[in-house]
All heavy atoms as an XYZ file, in Angstrom:
651
protein
N      13.150     13.247     -5.765
C      12.536     12.175     -6.544
C      13.065     10.847     -6.162
O      12.315      9.867     -6.113
C      12.855     12.524     -7.985
C      12.235     11.548     -8.964
S      10.469     11.751     -8.962
C      10.030     10.692    -10.257
N      14.327     10.735     -5.864
C      14.944      9.459     -5.476
C      14.331      8.970     -4.160
O      14.071      7.785     -4.033
C      16.398      9.608     -5.327
C      17.112      8.304     -5.199
C      18.572      8.359     -4.996
N      19.162      9.374     -5.863
C      20.468      9.703     -5.810
N      21.295      9.122     -5.004
N      20.899     10.624     -6.543
N      14.028      9.865     -3.236
C      13.405      9.531     -1.963
C      12.004      8.909     -2.172
O      11.704      7.866     -1.616
C      13.317     10.647     -1.046
C      14.317     10.754      0.021
C      13.975     11.835      0.953
N      15.239     12.501      1.238
C      15.326     13.675      1.729
N      14.277     14.374      1.977
N      16.481     14.187      1.977
N      11.325      9.489     -3.079
C       9.935      9.015     -3.371
C       9.989      7.597     -3.955
O       9.168      6.711     -3.659
C       9.246     10.024     -4.297
C       8.869     11.306     -3.501
C       7.911      9.394     -4.769
C       8.249     12.369     -4.357
N      10.982      7.401     -4.841
C      11.040      6.062     -5.459
C      11.497      5.048     -4.469
O      11.028      3.869     -4.459
C      12.044      6.123     -6.627
C      11.652      6.907     -7.845
C      12.776      6.972     -8.843
C      10.436      6.301     -8.460
N      12.367      5.392     -3.560
C      12.834      4.433     -2.455
C      11.660      4.085     -1.533
O      11.398      2.938     -1.223
C      14.051      5.044     -1.703
C      14.257      4.227     -0.381
C      15.223      5.081     -2.573
N      10.909      5.185     -1.149
C       9.796      4.915     -0.249
C       8.726      4.075     -0.977
O       8.111      3.186     -0.390
C       9.211      6.217      0.261
C       7.875      6.065      0.955
C      10.181      6.905      1.214
N       8.418      4.369     -2.237
C       7.450      3.635     -3.012
C       7.912      2.152     -3.161
O       7.102      1.263     -2.975
C       7.315      4.209     -4.390
O       6.862      5.522     -4.297
N       9.157      1.931     -3.460
C       9.657      0.514     -3.548
C       9.612     -0.190     -2.235
O       9.165     -1.376     -2.181
N       9.897      0.448     -1.139
C       9.806     -0.154      0.178
C       8.367     -0.415      0.536
O       8.070     -1.524      1.100
C      10.477      0.724      1.221
N       7.464      0.458      0.275
C       6.063      0.283      0.563
C       5.533     -0.934     -0.291
O       4.750     -1.720      0.212
C       5.296      1.546      0.289
O       5.725      2.598      1.042
N       5.883     -0.940     -1.559
C       5.338     -2.044     -2.392
C       6.002     -3.359     -1.941
O       5.277     -4.414     -1.986
C       5.702     -1.754     -3.842
C       5.071     -2.589     -4.901
C       3.604     -2.553     -4.787
C       5.502     -2.192     -6.289
N       7.199     -3.342     -1.567
C       7.860     -4.609     -0.999
C       7.114     -5.064      0.281
O       6.891     -6.253      0.475
N       6.756     -4.076      1.104
C       5.993     -4.435      2.282
C       4.608     -5.017      1.954
O       4.207     -5.991      2.506
C       5.832     -3.180      3.224
C       5.036     -3.400      4.437
C       5.692     -4.307      5.523
C       4.722     -2.041      5.135
N       3.952     -4.422      0.939
C       2.656     -4.885      0.517
C       2.772     -6.347      0.030
O       1.961     -7.213      0.421
C       2.157     -3.989     -0.591
C       0.957     -4.511     -1.268
N      -0.263     -4.639     -0.705
C       0.781     -4.813     -2.600
C      -1.153     -5.036     -1.568
N      -0.520     -5.186     -2.756
N       3.784     -6.615     -0.777
C       3.987     -8.006     -1.331
C       4.275     -8.987     -0.195
O       3.820    -10.147     -0.160
C       5.068     -8.011     -2.414
C       4.507     -7.259     -3.655
C       5.406     -9.391     -2.820
C       5.587     -6.915     -4.672
N       5.111     -8.528      0.771
C       5.520     -9.401      1.849
C       4.265     -9.739      2.753
O       4.042    -10.873      3.095
C       6.606     -8.720      2.675
C       7.063     -9.538      3.841
C       7.900    -10.556      3.771
C       6.747     -9.281      5.181
N       8.083    -11.050      5.070
C       7.408    -10.268      5.991
C       5.979     -8.350      5.823
C       7.275    -10.311      7.317
C       5.857     -8.440      7.181
C       6.535     -9.368      7.948
N       3.483     -8.690      2.994
C       2.279     -8.982      3.803
C       1.282     -9.874      3.129
O       0.683    -10.740      3.653
C       1.531     -7.595      4.116
C       2.215     -6.723      5.244
C       1.490     -5.398      5.274
C       2.111     -7.475      6.573
N       1.160     -9.662      1.758
C       0.229    -10.512      0.981
C       0.698    -11.985      0.994
O      -0.094    -12.880      1.054
C       0.163    -10.002     -0.430
C      -0.867    -10.794     -1.356
C      -2.204    -10.576     -1.168
C      -0.388    -11.672     -2.215
C      -3.086    -11.304     -1.902
C      -1.254    -12.412     -2.955
C      -2.593    -12.213     -2.874
N       2.001    -12.163      0.945
C       2.530    -13.500      0.895
C       2.404    -14.251      2.251
O       2.211    -15.426      2.225
C       4.009    -13.453      0.471
O       4.194    -12.891     -0.744
N       2.634    -13.552      3.333
C       2.796    -14.209      4.623
C       1.629    -14.103      5.630
O       1.493    -14.881      6.507
C       4.032    -13.647      5.325
C       5.342    -13.885      4.561
C       6.507    -13.311      5.315
C       5.572    -15.418      4.347
N       0.735    -13.080      5.465
C      -0.313    -12.832      6.465
C      -1.661    -13.132      5.799
O      -2.095    -12.497      4.812
C      -0.253    -11.309      6.922
C      -1.328    -11.144      7.984
C       1.119    -11.028      7.522
N      -2.274    -14.154      6.314
C      -3.602    -14.575      5.833
C      -4.648    -13.499      5.949
O      -5.563    -13.334      4.996
C      -4.080    -15.890      6.477
N      -4.626    -12.752      7.036
C      -5.664    -11.708      7.178
C      -5.510    -10.625      6.171
O      -6.463     -9.977      5.725
N      -4.287    -10.238      5.745
C      -4.052     -9.260      4.727
C      -4.535     -9.795      3.406
O      -5.138     -9.020      2.596
C      -2.594     -8.931      4.654
C      -2.235     -7.677      3.820
C      -2.536     -6.463      4.328
C      -1.690     -7.802      2.508
C      -2.245     -5.296      3.633
C      -1.428     -6.645      1.879
C      -1.759     -5.430      2.335
O      -1.489     -4.287      1.687
N      -4.296    -11.056      3.119
C      -4.837    -11.695      1.828
C      -6.345    -11.605      1.831
O      -6.974    -11.285      0.775
C      -4.440    -13.116      1.715
C      -3.312    -13.363      0.825
C      -3.059    -14.834      0.602
N      -2.975    -15.631      1.790
C      -1.939    -15.960      2.462
N      -0.761    -15.445      2.083
N      -2.003    -16.709      3.565
N      -7.037    -11.830      2.958
C      -8.445    -11.757      3.046
C      -8.946    -10.292      2.782
O      -9.954    -10.141      2.110
C      -8.915    -12.244      4.422
C     -10.431    -12.281      4.545
C     -10.840    -12.845      5.913
O     -10.148    -13.783      6.407
O     -11.841    -12.339      6.427
N      -8.220     -9.357      3.361
C      -8.527     -7.971      3.070
C      -8.359     -7.611      1.646
O      -9.198     -6.956      1.044
C      -7.579     -7.084      3.937
C      -7.697     -5.523      3.667
C      -9.105     -5.073      4.172
C      -6.645     -4.808      4.381
N      -7.358     -8.121      0.969
C      -7.216     -7.929     -0.475
C      -8.444     -8.450     -1.254
O      -8.964     -7.765     -2.088
C      -5.939     -8.609     -0.950
C      -5.879     -8.670     -2.532
C      -4.705     -7.830     -0.463
N      -8.845     -9.666     -0.901
C     -10.062    -10.194     -1.599
C     -11.369     -9.444     -1.292
O     -12.206     -9.307     -2.132
C     -10.167    -11.668     -1.374
C      -9.151    -12.455     -2.115
C      -8.094    -13.056     -1.473
C      -9.296    -12.650     -3.513
C      -7.199    -13.834     -2.239
C      -8.396    -13.383     -4.185
C      -7.345    -13.945     -3.568
N     -11.456     -8.928     -0.067
C     -12.647     -8.149      0.330
C     -12.659     -6.779     -0.477
O     -13.717     -6.399     -0.969
C     -12.691     -7.903      1.747
C     -13.158     -9.102      2.514
C     -13.305     -8.807      3.982
N     -13.607    -10.004      4.713
C     -14.196    -10.070      5.893
N     -14.524     -8.902      6.443
N     -14.490    -11.216      6.458
N     -11.558     -6.189     -0.556
C     -11.485     -4.930     -1.311
C     -11.754     -5.204     -2.795
O     -12.471     -4.439     -3.440
C     -10.068     -4.201     -1.144
C      -9.866     -3.122     -2.110
C      -9.965     -3.741      0.305
N     -11.131     -6.289     -3.318
C     -11.322     -6.558     -4.770
C     -12.711     -6.999     -5.108
O     -13.175     -6.881     -6.217
N     -13.447     -7.488     -4.108
C     -14.855     -7.999     -4.379
C     -15.781     -6.817     -4.649
O     -16.921     -7.003     -5.063
C     -15.371     -8.889     -3.239
O     -15.539     -8.086     -2.050
N     -15.335     -5.610     -4.331
C     -16.176     -4.419     -4.589
C     -16.179     -4.060     -6.056
O     -17.099     -3.386     -6.527
C     -15.607     -3.219     -3.826
C     -15.554     -3.339     -2.327
C     -14.816     -2.143     -1.716
C     -16.923     -3.435     -1.729
N     -15.286     -4.524     -6.900
C     -15.215     -4.170     -8.277
C     -15.938     -4.986     -9.343
O     -16.619     -4.447    -10.182
C     -13.765     -3.963     -8.627
C     -13.098     -2.834     -7.844
C     -12.280     -3.049     -6.805
C     -13.317     -1.539     -8.222
C     -11.689     -2.038     -6.071
C     -12.786     -0.474     -7.481
C     -11.981     -0.768     -6.418
N     -15.807     -6.316     -9.347
C     -16.463     -7.031    -10.403
C     -17.981     -7.134    -10.103
O     -18.458     -7.038     -9.034
C     -15.824     -8.503    -10.405
C     -15.278     -8.607     -9.013
C     -14.974     -7.171     -8.516
N     -18.764     -7.343    -11.263
C     -20.170     -7.359    -11.164
C     -20.652     -8.773    -10.701
O     -21.700     -8.829    -10.024
C     -20.790     -7.061    -12.543
C     -20.510     -5.675    -12.997
N     -21.098     -4.553    -12.423
C     -19.654     -5.205    -13.894
C     -20.628     -3.503    -13.009
N     -19.748     -3.789    -13.908
N     -19.977     -9.828    -11.077
C     -20.389    -11.125    -10.748
C     -19.477    -11.652     -9.662
O     -18.297    -11.335     -9.608
C     -20.390    -12.026    -11.943
C     -21.135    -11.521    -13.037
N     -22.537    -11.530    -13.079
C     -20.772    -10.939    -14.243
C     -22.921    -10.979    -14.253
N     -21.853    -10.612    -14.910
N     -20.025    -12.444     -8.726
C     -19.234    -13.105     -7.728
C     -19.225    -14.637     -7.971
O     -20.125    -15.308     -7.504
C     -19.695    -12.739     -6.324
C     -19.703    -11.320     -6.037
N     -18.526    -10.672     -5.786
C     -20.707    -10.362     -5.972
C     -18.769     -9.340     -5.623
N     -20.044     -9.168     -5.673
N     -18.312    -15.052     -8.752
C     -18.219    -16.458     -9.165
C     -16.783    -16.944     -8.881
O     -15.902    -16.093     -8.687
C     -18.565    -16.575    -10.600
C     -18.890    -17.997    -11.026
O     -18.809    -18.924    -10.199
O     -19.232    -18.235    -12.176
N     -16.613    -18.235     -8.860
C     -15.243    -18.793     -8.625
C     -14.351    -18.339     -9.694
O     -13.136    -18.178     -9.478
C     -15.396    -20.328     -8.519
C     -14.051    -20.950     -8.390
C     -16.275    -20.715     -7.316
N     -14.831    -18.177    -10.878
C     -13.969    -17.802    -12.026
C     -13.494    -16.336    -11.840
O     -12.499    -15.951    -12.498
C     -14.738    -17.894    -13.332
N     -14.102    -15.611    -10.969
C     -13.646    -14.179    -10.779
C     -12.548    -14.030     -9.698
O     -12.214    -12.876     -9.373
C     -14.861    -13.340    -10.375
C     -15.791    -13.110    -11.504
O     -15.374    -13.282    -12.673
O     -17.006    -12.947    -11.180
N     -12.016    -15.130     -9.203
C     -11.065    -15.006     -8.158
C      -9.788    -14.242     -8.624
O      -9.246    -13.438     -7.859
C     -10.619    -16.380     -7.638
C     -11.720    -16.945     -6.778
C      -9.305    -16.362     -6.827
C     -11.517    -18.292     -6.099
N      -9.369    -14.423     -9.855
C      -8.197    -13.711    -10.373
C      -8.462    -12.235    -10.472
O      -7.668    -11.438    -10.155
N      -9.668    -11.891    -10.982
C     -10.078    -10.495    -11.096
C     -10.215     -9.813     -9.726
O      -9.727     -8.765     -9.513
C     -11.378    -10.384    -11.862
C     -11.930     -8.989    -11.872
C     -11.241    -10.920    -13.312
N     -10.883    -10.563     -8.803
C     -11.050     -9.971     -7.449
C      -9.718     -9.777     -6.798
O      -9.409     -8.757     -6.224
C     -11.997    -10.924     -6.610
C     -11.907    -10.558     -5.202
C     -13.344    -10.879     -7.169
N      -8.808    -10.836     -6.795
C      -7.510    -10.765     -6.223
C      -6.667     -9.690     -6.857
O      -5.991     -8.884     -6.192
N      -6.701     -9.602     -8.194
C      -5.877     -8.583     -8.940
C      -6.371     -7.158     -8.613
O      -5.535     -6.328     -8.357
N      -7.630     -6.986     -8.619
C      -8.188     -5.609     -8.340
C      -7.809     -5.219     -6.882
O      -7.373     -4.086     -6.682
C      -9.661     -5.565     -8.541
N      -8.094     -6.077     -5.917
C      -7.798     -5.806     -4.581
C      -6.281     -5.573     -4.322
O      -5.924     -4.655     -3.570
N      -5.453     -6.380     -4.963
C      -4.022     -6.226     -4.851
C      -3.554     -4.866     -5.353
O      -2.751     -4.195     -4.753
C      -3.280     -7.352     -5.597
C      -1.813     -7.444     -5.312
C      -1.366     -8.152     -4.168
C      -0.930     -6.935     -6.150
C      -0.019     -8.289     -3.981
C       0.465     -6.984     -5.951
C       0.883     -7.696     -4.828
N      -4.087     -4.513     -6.530
C      -3.671     -3.216     -7.120
C      -4.169     -2.032     -6.309
O      -3.410     -1.087     -6.081
C      -4.234     -3.113     -8.550
N      -5.420     -2.072     -5.847
C      -5.971     -0.977     -5.029
C      -5.160     -0.825     -3.753
O      -4.781      0.293     -3.357
C      -7.439     -1.218     -4.720
C      -7.965     -0.231     -3.649
C      -8.226     -0.989     -5.995
N      -4.877     -1.916     -3.049
C      -4.097     -1.858     -1.788
C      -2.674     -1.482     -2.048
O      -2.042     -0.805     -1.236
C      -4.233     -3.135     -1.003
C      -5.553     -3.371     -0.328
C      -5.558     -4.644      0.477
C      -5.893     -2.183      0.592
N      -2.134     -1.841     -3.194
C      -0.713     -1.450     -3.577
C      -0.653      0.038     -3.684
O       0.294      0.706     -3.184
C      -0.260     -2.194     -4.790
N      -1.539      0.615     -4.507
C      -1.587      2.082     -4.654
C      -1.755      2.827     -3.278
O      -1.091      3.799     -2.984
C      -2.630      2.507     -5.679
C      -2.859      3.950     -5.673
C      -2.233      1.940     -7.050
N      -2.703      2.256     -2.515
C      -2.977      2.835     -1.177
C      -1.822      2.851     -0.301
O      -1.423      3.874      0.354
C      -4.118      2.088     -0.505
O      -5.303      2.148     -1.407
C      -4.475      2.757      0.789
N      -1.099      1.709     -0.230
C       0.062      1.630      0.679
C       1.265      2.481      0.170
O       1.998      3.100      0.933
C       0.455      0.224      0.943
C       1.269      0.113      2.210
C       1.217     -0.434     -0.175
C       1.449     -1.347      2.795
N       1.404      2.584     -1.141
C       2.443      3.454     -1.711
C       2.204      4.885     -1.367
O       3.043      5.670     -0.931
C       2.673      3.219     -3.172
C       3.487      4.323     -3.836
C       3.283      1.850     -3.464
N       0.971      5.323     -1.547
C       0.584      6.799     -1.295
C       0.771      7.024      0.232
O       1.266      8.008      0.627
C      -0.820      7.109     -1.719
C      -1.340      8.339     -1.217
C      -0.886      7.037     -3.284
N       0.322      6.074      1.081
C       0.467      6.223      2.506
C       1.959      6.321      2.935
O       2.355      7.106      3.754
C      -0.253      5.087      3.258
N       2.726      5.518      2.290
C       4.254      5.517      2.535
C       4.875      6.870      2.148
O       5.652      7.427      2.879
N       4.404      7.433      0.983
C       4.955      8.716      0.597
C       4.518      9.875      1.523
O       5.298     10.657      1.894
C       4.558      8.950     -0.864
C       5.275      8.049     -1.807
C       4.781     10.453     -1.283
C       4.736      8.092     -3.266
N       3.264      9.807      1.901
C       2.726     10.843      2.802
C       3.381     10.733      4.225
O       3.766     11.732      4.751
C       1.211     10.709      2.972
C       0.414     11.041      1.723
C      -1.046     10.828      2.011
C       0.684     12.494      1.334
N       3.639      9.555      4.642
C       4.302      9.323      5.997
C       5.755      9.826      5.896
O       6.240     10.499      6.772
C       4.373      7.838      6.348
C       4.980      7.597      7.645
C       4.442      7.928      8.839
C       6.283      7.024      7.674
C       5.016      7.696     10.020
C       6.899      6.748      8.872
C       6.233      7.113     10.065
N       6.427      9.559      4.788
C       7.813     10.009      4.576
C       7.844     11.569      4.552
O       8.787     12.129      5.180
C       8.416      9.427      3.332
C       9.878      9.733      3.050
C      10.139     11.010      2.369
O       9.305     11.464      1.549
O      11.261     11.585      2.576
N       6.939     12.208      3.862
C       6.902     13.651      3.770
C       6.576     14.263      5.220
O       7.269     15.263      5.643
C       5.861     14.150      2.835
C       6.358     13.889      1.440
C       5.401     14.492      0.461
N       5.912     14.256     -0.961
C       5.632     15.047     -1.944
N       4.883     16.092     -1.745
N       6.124     14.738     -3.097
N       5.696     13.649      5.920
C       5.417     14.087      7.277
C       6.574     13.959      8.204
O       6.989     14.834      8.957
C       4.163     13.349      7.876
C       3.833     13.588      9.271
C       3.317     14.986      9.461
C       2.864     12.585      9.825
N       7.297     12.795      8.137
C       8.450     12.553      8.939
C       9.552     13.543      8.611
O      10.229     14.074      9.457
C       8.894     11.052      8.726
C      10.086     10.776      9.555
C       9.950     10.546     10.918
C      11.350     10.605      9.015
C      11.019     10.230     11.726
C      12.441     10.288      9.760
C      12.233     10.063     11.139
N       9.756     13.808      7.287
C      10.746     14.749      6.845
C      10.447     16.172      7.366
O      11.354     16.914      7.865
C      10.927     14.720      5.354
C      12.080     15.561      4.860
C      12.351     15.387      3.369
N      11.137     15.084      2.645
C      10.909     15.469      1.399
N      11.852     16.151      0.777
N       9.828     15.118      0.805
N       9.196     16.566      7.272
C       8.811     17.829      7.731
C       8.971     18.001      9.211
O       9.450     19.083      9.716
C       7.332     18.158      7.382
C       6.900     19.537      7.853
C       5.660     19.875      7.220
N       5.907     20.007      5.731
C       5.115     20.589      4.876
N       4.040     21.217      5.314
N       5.404     20.655      3.619
N       8.605     17.061     10.009
C       8.801     17.047     11.470
C      10.233     17.107     11.839
O      10.646     17.751     12.728
C       8.045     15.855     12.068
C       6.484     15.890     12.140
C       6.038     14.596     12.621
C       6.046     17.058     12.875
N      11.026     16.329     11.112
C      12.459     16.266     11.327
C      13.078     17.670     11.113
O      13.883     18.143     11.807
C      13.149     15.251     10.507
C      14.595     15.090     10.713
C      15.553     15.611      9.950
C      15.247     14.469     11.793
N      16.832     15.300     10.427
C      16.664     14.605     11.604
C      14.840     13.703     12.889
C      17.591     14.039     12.478
C      15.780     13.203     13.749
C      17.110     13.367     13.564
N      12.641     18.265      9.949
C      13.165     19.587      9.570
C      12.790     20.640     10.636
O      13.582     21.483     10.993
C      12.670     19.981      8.162
C      13.167     21.266      7.621
N      14.466     21.419      7.281
C      12.540     22.444      7.415
C      14.663     22.695      6.919
N      13.474     23.299      6.947
N      11.596     20.595     11.061
C      11.025     21.583     12.067
C      11.811     21.433     13.380
O      12.095     22.407     14.020
C       9.523     21.398     12.332
C       8.745     21.908     11.117
O       9.306     22.639     10.247
O       7.566     21.566     11.028
N      12.134     20.197     13.807
C      12.810     20.058     15.117
C      14.247     20.481     14.948
O      14.833     20.968     15.901
C      12.792     18.565     15.527
O      13.312     17.681     14.545
C      11.380     18.184     15.937
N      14.852     20.327     13.779
C      16.234     20.821     13.561
C      16.305     22.263     13.568
O      17.227     22.920     14.121
C      16.777     20.214     12.243
C      17.083     18.735     12.294
C      17.641     18.234     11.064
N      19.032     18.478     11.066
C      19.807     18.380      9.972
N      19.323     18.022      8.874
N      21.107     18.558     10.099
N      15.257     22.982     13.009
C      15.206     24.428     12.978
C      15.051     24.993     14.400
O      15.661     25.970     14.742
C      14.179     24.971     12.069
C      14.501     24.868     10.607
C      13.366     25.479      9.741
O      12.317     25.821     10.260
O      13.611     25.559      8.533
N      14.229     24.286     15.168
C      13.913     24.858     16.492
C      15.135     24.601     17.469
O      15.302     25.355     18.416
C      12.640     24.233     17.089
O      12.879     22.827     17.239
N      15.961     23.704     17.163
C      17.095     23.428     17.984
C      18.255     24.440     17.745
O      19.054     24.699     18.519
C      17.698     22.010     17.677
N      18.201     25.024     16.582
C      19.258     26.012     16.211
C      18.901     27.365     16.689
O      18.703     28.059     17.409
C      19.385     26.059     14.691
C      19.971     24.864     14.119
C      20.040     24.909     12.598
O      19.507     25.841     11.997
O      20.520     23.970     12.024
């Protein structure tokens, strides 16, 4: 459980860092978020940004957890084959 929390925290930190520093990632957040609201108005920027940020945050955390499990399984298999 502790590993999952560490990986989730690191993935979420990476997501926030990318959102803060990379303009292309911010654009991706707004493109993903624009799929959710019904109206596309300037007043919806908060909703669009928030929805996109949340969707990509969940996606990157799940991807981080799956990558960690895959890495752990591959590491475990190589250790068993070496013995």
